[in-house]
N, C-alpha and C positions, 0 to 999 in steps of 0.2 A: 505493499499498497504505498503510497505517493502523503506526504505531505508536506502544506505549501508551506513555502515558503516566510521567515519568518518576517519580513516586508516585500510589500509584493509594489509593482511600478506600477501599477493600475488597475483600473477591473480584472478578475481573472471570470473566466468562462467555463461556469460552472460541469458543461458536458464538455466540458477537451479534457476538465479536471478525470471528469468520473470515463472517459474512455480511454484516457493515461489509464486508470487504473485498470481497466479492464483487460484492456492489454502486457500490462503488466502481469496479470495474475491468467492468460495464454501463454504468454512464453515462459512461467515457471511450469505448469502443466506441461507445455510441449519437452520444458526439461523431464520431470516425468516421466512422460512417453518412452521418451530416448533414455534413462538408463534402463527400462525398463525390458527393450525391448538387450538391452547392451545384457544384461542379467547383472544386471548391478541394485540387485532389488535392498536391500538394506542402502542405500543410501539416495531410492525411492519413496522409498517409506517414508526418513528424516523429511525430503521435499514435501511433499502429500500433509503432516505434520502439522509446518513454517506457515504453508500457504492454508494449511483453518485455522493456529492460531494469527495467526495478521488478522483475519478476516471478522472470527469469533472478535478480534480486539477492537477493529475497528467498530463494528457493531453495536459493544459498549458502550465504548466509546463517546455515541453518534444519541445513543438515547438516552431512556430516561427509568431513574430504577422504578419508577411506576407503571416501563410498560410489560405487559406481561411476562415477553420473555427474557426481563433483563436477567431471574435468579435465574433462568434454564442456561440461557447462554451462560456467567458468571459459575457456574457450575462442570462449566465444559470446557471453558477455560481453567478451570480448577484438577481439571483430571488429567489435562496436556500435562501442566507444570507437573504434577503429583510423577506424573509418568519420565517429565527430564531428571526429578530428580533421583526415583529413583533408577535411573537411563547412565548416569553423570557417579552417583555415588555405591555404583556398583559392580559398570566398567571401568569411566575414559578415569575416576582416578584416584584405582587401584592402579591404572594403566601409565600415569604418570606418574605416586612415588617410582614406579620401577625403572622412570628413568632414567631415574638416581638426576634431576635435575633439584635446583637450590629451592621449593618452596619456600624458604621463608624470604628470598629479593623479590620471586612472584610474589607474594606475599603481601610484603610493602611495597612497593608497584601495589598490584588490585589494592592496596583502601588508598589507598595517595590518590585515583585514578576515581575511585567509589565516593570521598570527601567532595574531588575537583566537581564531579558533574552535581553530588544533594547541595553542594552552594547555588554549580548553576539554577538549578528546581526552585530553589527555597525565590532567588531573583529574579525565575519569573512571577511568583505563586502571590510576588510583592510587588510586582511591578501593577498598575494601574488597567484598569478595566477600559473597555472601550465601551464610550458611550451606548444603552441604553444594550447591547451585545450580547449582557450579564456573566461573558464567563472571562475568566480569569485567561485567558491565551490569548486577549487581543480578539472573540471572532476566530481565529484559525482553531481550524480544526482536520483529523486522521482526512483524506480523503475518500473514505470508504463509506461503505451507503448500506445499508438494511431496516 
């Protein structure tokens, strides 16, 4: 899913945004199909899950808790996230430790980056809203729909 730029140089055509999103998703499905044809089923499955997560997040962000489907979407996203956590903890983390990487160095870099990102998120949350939008992000939103 594409995200609108922070400072747009004028009006943004909604149909153009949605068309670009459609093309992005179609490209991901072509990538998925190609991986399946080459027998790369594990990679293809990861691409399919990524497509679903991105679409779900766009739908959650673009809706309200009052939406009848909101709780179901959040529940589905939770299932994806829990699967991701299990996969990392049971497969990837043990592999990373066996590689002999300096986990303390990597951990320090990760924490520094997290702090940078969190500081940026706080700055965005504290930014004034665009009058009438009622949104903290100045009216910008993920260009997904649903």
